[in-house]
C-alpha positions in Angstrom: 0.0 0.0 0.0 1.1 3.6 -0.4 2.4 5.5 2.6 -0.4 6.1 5.1 -1.9 9.6 5.0 -4.6 11.4 7.0 -7.2 11.3 4.2 -7.7 10.7 0.5 -7.6 14.0 -1.5 -8.6 12.7 -5.0 -10.3 9.9 -6.7 -9.4 9.0 -10.3 -12.1 7.0 -12.1 -11.8 4.7 -15.1 -15.0 5.0 -17.1 -15.7 1.8 -19.1 -16.7 -0.9 -16.6 -16.6 1.4 -13.6 -19.1 4.2 -14.4 -20.6 2.9 -17.7 -21.4 -0.4 -19.1 -20.2 0.6 -22.6 -20.4 -1.3 -25.8 -16.6 -1.4 -26.3 -16.5 -5.2 -26.0 -19.3 -5.6 -28.5 -17.7 -3.2 -30.9 -14.3 -5.0 -30.7 -15.9 -8.4 -31.2 -18.3 -7.4 -34.0 -15.6 -5.4 -35.9 -13.2 -8.4 -35.9 -16.0 -10.8 -37.0 -16.8 -8.4 -39.8 -13.2 -8.3 -41.0 -12.5 -12.0 -40.6 -15.6 -12.9 -42.6 -15.1 -10.3 -45.3 -11.9 -8.4 -46.0 -9.7 -10.9 -44.2 -11.6 -14.1 -44.9 -8.7 -15.7 -46.7 -6.6 -15.3 -43.6 -9.1 -17.2 -41.3 -7.5 -20.7 -41.6 -4.1 -19.2 -40.5 -5.6 -17.8 -37.3 -7.1 -19.1 -34.1 -10.1 -16.8 -34.4 -13.7 -18.0 -34.3 -16.7 -15.9 -33.3 -17.1 -18.1 -30.2 -13.4 -17.7 -29.3 -13.8 -14.0 -28.7 -15.2 -14.3 -25.2 -15.8 -11.7 -22.5 -12.8 -13.2 -20.7 -10.6 -12.5 -23.8 -11.8 -8.9 -23.9 -11.0 -8.3 -20.2 -7.6 -10.0 -20.4 -6.4 -8.7 -23.8 -8.2 -5.5 -24.6 -9.8 -3.9 -21.6 -8.1 -0.7 -20.3 -5.7 -0.4 -23.3 -5.6 2.6 -25.7 -7.3 1.8 -29.0 -4.2 0.9 -31.2 -2.6 -1.1 -28.4 -5.8 -3.1 -27.9 -6.1 -3.7 -31.7 -2.6 -5.0 -31.9 -3.0 -7.2 -28.8 -6.2 -8.8 -30.0 -4.7 -9.6 -33.5 -1.7 -11.1 -31.9 -3.8 -13.1 -29.5 -5.7 -14.6 -32.4 -2.5 -15.0 -34.4 -3.7 -12.8 -37.3 -0.8 -12.5 -39.8 0.9 -9.1 -40.1 -0.9 -7.9 -37.0 1.1 -4.7 -36.7 0.0 -3.4 -40.2 -3.6 -4.6 -39.9 -4.1 -3.1 -36.4 -5.0 0.3 -37.9 -7.7 -1.2 -40.0 -9.1 -3.1 -37.1 -9.0 0.0 -34.8 -10.8 2.1 -37.4 -13.5 -0.5 -38.0 -14.0 -0.9 -34.2 -14.4 2.9 -33.8 -17.0 3.2 -36.5 -18.9 0.3 -35.0 -18.7 1.9 -31.5 -20.1 5.2 -32.7 -23.1 3.4 -34.2 -23.7 1.7 -30.9 -23.5 4.9 -29.0 -26.0 6.5 -31.4 -28.3 3.6 -30.8 -27.8 4.2 -27.0 -26.7 0.6 -26.5 -25.1 1.3 -23.2 -26.1 2.2 -19.6 -24.6 3.8 -16.6 -23.8 1.9 -13.5 -25.9 3.5 -10.8 -23.6 2.5 -8.0 -20.7 4.3 -9.8 -22.8 7.5 -10.3 -23.7 7.5 -6.6 -20.1 7.0 -5.6 -18.9 9.9 -7.6 -21.5 12.1 -5.9 -20.7 10.8 -2.4 -17.0 11.3 -2.9 -17.4 14.8 -4.2 -19.9 15.7 -1.4 -17.1 14.8 1.0 -14.9 17.4 -0.5 -12.6 15.0 -2.4 -11.6 16.0 -5.9 -12.6 13.7 -8.8 -11.2 13.0 -12.2 -12.1 10.8 -15.1 -9.1 9.0 -16.7 -10.0 6.5 -19.3 -7.7 5.3 -22.1 -10.7 5.7 -24.4 -11.2 8.8 -26.5 -14.9 8.0 -26.4 -15.4 8.2 -22.7 -16.6 11.8 -22.8 -19.5 10.8 -25.1 -20.7 8.3 -22.5 -20.3 10.7 -19.6 -22.2 13.4 -21.4 -25.1 11.0 -21.9 -25.5 10.2 -18.2 -27.4 12.5 -15.9 -25.7 13.7 -12.7 -27.0 11.9 -9.6 -28.2 14.9 -7.7 -27.8 17.9 -10.1 -30.8 18.3 -12.4 -29.8 19.5 -15.8 -26.2 18.4 -15.5 -24.4 15.4 -16.8 -21.9 13.1 -15.1 -19.2 14.7 -17.1 -20.0 18.1 -15.5 -19.2 16.6 -12.0 -15.6 16.0 -12.7 -12.9 18.4 -11.7 -10.7 17.1 -14.5 -11.3 14.9 -17.5 -8.3 13.2 -19.0 -10.2 10.5 -21.0 -8.4 9.8 -24.2 -5.5 12.2 -23.3 -2.5 11.3 -25.4 0.3 9.7 -23.3 3.5 8.2 -24.3 2.7 5.0 -22.5 -0.7 3.4 -21.9 -1.8 1.3 -19.0 -0.3 -0.6 -17.2 2.1 2.3 -17.3 0.9 4.9 -14.7 1.4 8.0 -16.9 -2.3 8.7 -17.4 -3.1 8.5 -13.7 0.0 10.5 -12.7 -1.0 13.2 -15.2 -4.5 13.3 -13.6 -3.0 13.7 -10.1 -0.8 16.5 -11.4 -3.7 18.2 -13.0 -5.7 18.0 -9.7 -2.6 19.2 -7.8 -2.7 16.1 -5.5 0.3 13.9 -4.7 0.0 10.3 -6.0 0.0 8.8 -2.5 -3.2 10.7 -1.7 -5.1 9.4 -4.8 -7.4 6.5 -5.1 -7.8 4.9 -8.6 -11.1 3.1 -9.2 -10.6 0.5 -11.9 -12.2 -2.7 -13.2 -9.2 -3.8 -15.4 -6.1 -5.6 -14.4 -4.0 -3.2 -16.4 -5.6 -0.3 -14.6 -4.9 -1.7 -11.2 -1.3 -2.3 -12.1 -1.0 1.2 -13.4 -2.4 2.6 -10.1 0.1 0.6 -8.0 3.0 1.4 -10.3 2.2 5.1 -9.7 2.2 4.8 -5.9 -1.6 5.2 -5.7 -4.3 3.3 -3.8 -6.3 1.0 -6.0 -10.0 0.2 -5.6 -11.0 -2.7 -7.8 -14.6 -3.2 -9.1 -15.2 -6.8 -10.0 -18.3 -6.8 -12.1 -17.5 -10.0 -13.9 -16.6 -12.5 -11.2 -12.9 -11.5 -11.5 -12.2 -10.4 -8.0 -9.3 -12.8 -7.6 -7.6 -11.3 -10.8 -7.9 -7.8 -9.5 -6.6 -8.8 -6.1 -3.6 -10.6 -7.7 -2.9 -7.4 -9.7 -2.5 -5.5 -6.4 -5.8 -3.9 -5.6 -6.0 -2.6 -2.0 -9.8 -3.4 -1.9 -12.0 -5.2 -4.3 -15.8 -4.9 -4.4 -18.5 -6.1 -6.7 -20.4 -2.8 -6.4 -19.3 0.6 -5.3 -22.3 0.7 -3.0 -20.2 -1.8 -0.8 -17.6 0.9 0.0 -17.8 2.4 3.4 -18.0 6.1 2.5 -17.4 7.3 6.1 -14.2 5.2 6.3 -13.3 6.4 2.8 -13.6 10.0 3.9 -11.4 9.3 6.9 -8.7 7.8 4.6 -9.5 4.1 4.8 -10.6 1.6 2.1 -13.1 -0.6 3.8 -16.4 -2.4 3.1 -19.6 -1.4 4.8 -20.0 -3.3 8.0 -16.4 -4.3 8.3 -14.5 -3.7 11.5 
């Protein structure tokens, strides 16, 4: 754990999987299926890809939390697609087009526990920032109403939004989170990162921050192994009074 301090001064939120159940996974899966059954159909016998092989577990282990191009390369390498470095740009472009259609169709929802937790943290006087690797995170946050501020969106709540900010190194490198802490004017050891991805938890710990894992997909053990200081299945489980006092604990724990 980071060095003990009197209280948390900032919370840095990932977006996809923490605040929004976004269609990123669907977009990645459908875009690759489209390529493998059309433009790249001649390559299919050389790969390990099948539509059934692109599971939710593959998405979480290979793609989740990564910048778009890094994710595209990683997925193509995972499925042994030839010349993956060159083909990654086509895959990333196809995925983005698919994602924008899904957003237009409103095929996503907010996680209510996440929206409530943002409001509770901010009400306690703690700064909040959004820091997703996705350049699309702002589109989702603008579409989600604020928990207790009529007429405002979830994006309006944040003191800083670094979603999609260009960085030299993506997660699990801590650069994005350290940049968020710097923008908020808070030292890393006084920041809590809220993440659902292994790469995000590792990035938080590499930056000397506290890591709160959200295991929405029966992956608590994976987040714990990555170094999370506390793992919950819903942010409603977090003891907000303890959090305000500088402790990560579940409600009802001693």
